[in-house]
C-alpha positions in Angstrom: 84.5 114.4 129.7 86.8 116.9 130.4 89.9 115.5 129.9 92.2 116.1 126.4 92.7 113.2 124.4 96.0 112.5 122.3 95.8 113.5 118.4 96.4 109.9 117.3 93.6 108.3 119.2 89.8 109.5 119.1 87.8 110.4 122.0 86.1 107.8 123.8 82.8 109.2 125.0 80.0 111.6 123.6 80.8 112.4 119.8 83.4 113.6 117.6 81.5 116.9 117.2 82.1 118.0 121.2 86.0 118.2 120.3 88.3 120.1 118.4 92.1 119.4 117.8 94.3 121.6 119.5 97.6 122.6 117.4 99.5 123.9 119.8 99.1 120.4 122.0 98.3 118.0 119.3 95.3 116.7 121.3 91.6 116.5 121.3 89.9 118.6 123.6 86.4 119.6 124.3 84.7 122.7 122.7 83.3 123.7 126.4 86.8 124.3 127.5 86.6 127.4 125.1 83.2 128.8 126.4 83.8 131.8 128.2 81.7 132.9 131.2 78.7 135.2 129.8 79.5 139.1 130.3 76.3 141.6 129.9 77.0 144.0 126.8 78.1 147.5 128.3 75.4 149.2 126.0 72.9 146.9 127.7 71.2 146.4 124.3 69.2 143.4 124.1 70.3 143.3 120.5 73.9 142.9 121.6 73.4 140.1 123.9 75.5 137.1 122.8 75.4 134.2 125.3 78.8 132.1 124.9 77.5 127.8 124.1 79.5 125.3 123.0 77.6 126.2 119.8 78.4 129.7 119.3 82.0 128.8 120.1 82.2 126.3 117.6 80.6 128.6 114.8 82.7 131.0 115.7 85.8 129.1 115.4 84.6 127.3 112.0 83.7 130.9 110.4 87.2 132.5 111.6 89.2 129.6 109.5 86.8 129.5 106.7 86.9 133.8 106.3 90.6 133.9 106.8 91.0 131.7 104.0 88.9 133.9 102.0 86.3 131.6 101.0 82.9 132.3 100.5 80.2 131.0 103.3 76.8 131.0 104.0 75.1 129.5 107.4 71.8 128.3 107.0 69.3 127.0 109.6 66.2 127.8 111.2 65.3 130.8 113.6 67.5 130.9 116.5 70.2 128.5 115.6 73.2 131.2 115.9 73.6 132.0 112.5 74.2 135.7 113.0 
């Protein structure tokens, strides 16, 4: 589902976790619309690689909101679950 949905209704497909509310348009939009194309790091270091995915975009967005409120946050999860 690529289309956005009005804020007064819920998305029809997938799960609610696949969408965010765009404040500027007051609409539900799929997270995947925020995923940028992969650009290899200029230093060519393996440790610098971050492939943008729906999960990394969603986690970064949430982390930005929490940190901007000066609220402590701890991400937990297994190895390889985009916590860094």
